[in-house]
C-alpha positions, 0 to 999 in steps of 0.5 A: 499499500503506498502513502495515498492509501487509506485503509477504512473500518466501519465508517459512516457512509454519509459522513464519508460522502460529505468528506469526499465531496470536499476533496479536490482529486479523484478518490477511488474506493477499493474493496476486498473483492477487488471492485474499484469505484471513483467516489467523486462520481455521484453515479458510483455513489448512488448505484455502485456503493449500494450493491457492495456496502451494507447498512450505510457503513463501510465494512473494510475497504481502501481509499486511494487518493490522487491528490495529497491534500485529500489523503490529509483530509481523508485520514483525519476523517478516518482517524478522528471522525472529522467531517469538513464544514462547508464555508 
């Protein structure tokens, strides 16, 4: 796993999407089954995630970011549960 991958465990899906919406680059969700979704796409959020995620929580998955600033934002969300506030 390179330095732009974040391993998620039991994350609230709604808060995750709010955080991803604040990201500047692409954010990919990679599941243990090998599925890869671009979470910046609302279509992937609505259709794809509903088929692989249960009860609006990510059981276990990896987020891969294309922007280092997004990695920091998502790391803080994953570690502290901090959801960025819209200004």
